[in-house]
C-alpha angles and dihedrals in degrees: 000000000000120000110257112225126187114202112202103194135130097204107091093203092055092046090050093047094048093043090051094047095045096041090052089053090054103265126138103231133202129171141208124198097207142023097258094053089043091056090047090052093047090052095043105036102027096213120208090237139002128218102203125191115213096218105060130147122247093015125016124231094257091055091049091048092050091050092049094045092051093052113088093210095050108031095095093059106112113243126200113198114217121195139160091209100071089191118158091232090058091051093046092049093047090049093048092051091048112266113166095209140004124215125183125212125272091050135182115248091225092050091054093049092045091049094050092046091046092054097043098040090242 
């Protein structure tokens, strides 16, 4: 069974790039353009891993992460925080809330694949 990945990202070019990279490595990829739809997808589809951008419309990535981590049924879903900022405060906040990994844009294709596979046992 392929690894199901949800990409929560509002930049179409990044969604397209990540979708291509992950699909080519055998993943089943879905995307959400904002925090609210990402949370709905996480609740409805239960992906194997979520790649979550920090800067999202409607609900930012930290809010989505907090909501998922406080839900007993969802809290074990691995979440990779993706940000262009790369600021240490973002990394610290993501780790405190419970992110499983942290990737800074621009990212290496192999690093994304390795991180997803490492978190899902693939």
